[in-house]
C-alpha angles and dihedrals in degrees: 000000000000116000093250130021121190103211094191084067099034095046098029096123093040092050092046091052091046092054091046090051102040109022103095096196092053094114091067095054113122117224127213100018116178117216123211108208121331106326109353127110118197112202114196123211133177131214120198133177127233138259125292127200113285119235118207093209102043136056124272117285107259121218134184128252119215114207115186137159133224111213121208129185121208111230110164102092113160138176144168137189126201128185120208122187113238090236092053089059092046096045097045087059091247096309087132095048120137092255094051093044091049094048092047095047092045094049101042102033119005100049098040089049093054089054097046090044091050098049095041092045090050090051091047092053090043094057095034109113093219095050119023099358088196134139119223118240113252102190111145104245125222140156088265096059107022096095092047089051093051091045088053091051091050094047093049094047093049092048085051090055092246106159111264096214117069102030115144129203114204111196136172119244088260092056091043087055090051088052092051092046092050096051127080096236128208103213114213119194118210117183088343095308121120116216122207094167114141114192098162144025118196103316095340125108108216122209122183112218122190107252091240091069094049106070125130095235137016134194108229097181090113114010105312134298130164111281122248092257094039119147127191116259106214100182140004123189113194141163109219093228089066091071142051107218116172143152110214101182137023124175129176118172136174119200113199123222110290095009093101129034089235093048098061106156091350142082112246115209121196129185128180129175128180119190147133147183130219134186110227112235096219092051103050091122089070092069134070133173136195111196132182114248 
């Protein structure tokens, strides 16, 4: 084994596939983000005025163009280091190998944390008076009212000029059950298996999220756990263009025994991830929450 192996490079394709497959908030990720300085993103936006009546004897009507920037600063910078004795790797028949350690950590910690941070940060921005300045809906959901609630969300977003195509509805398993019960289902049997899977409704993409990943606030002091004042998020409707969701830096490194002064006769595993999510102030209408009281 080489003295050092950078597993972000070695496992790049596998990790990308893993995130695409298992990260439930993956549809919101923003591609090709340009950073200004170490951790700042500047998002340009343009405001223009409308037509005026044309005069055939005078020049064109001149209007002003307003070009401004929204500046966002990444804040969620996380790392972990684990030391595994060389004999533990050998005597567990490679159970504690770098590949298994990486897979376990990404599956049980890194990927779920990215989801819980994304949904809770979106809620924080949505309700922040300086950003979204919105109040989440607290209607008690049921099979009887779920379709009317969804129709209302759609109507409000369409009236607000939010693009129709691309909207995503994130729901807990309980809300997904309400949707199933409310719909007249056509049950299709394939090889004797009846499918009741609902992945879309009208123009909405529906994604079921474990309730544990949909809380309003989390404590990230040691891994992640729901915060003291956490409430259950039942449903989020969002258009991906309403958010900036990006990972700037990812580092996974394995130091072999003897390759680092701290490694000694052990493998030293290091993992760092630096990312954040922001609700864009001029696209708040593209987000809607229902939260339990």
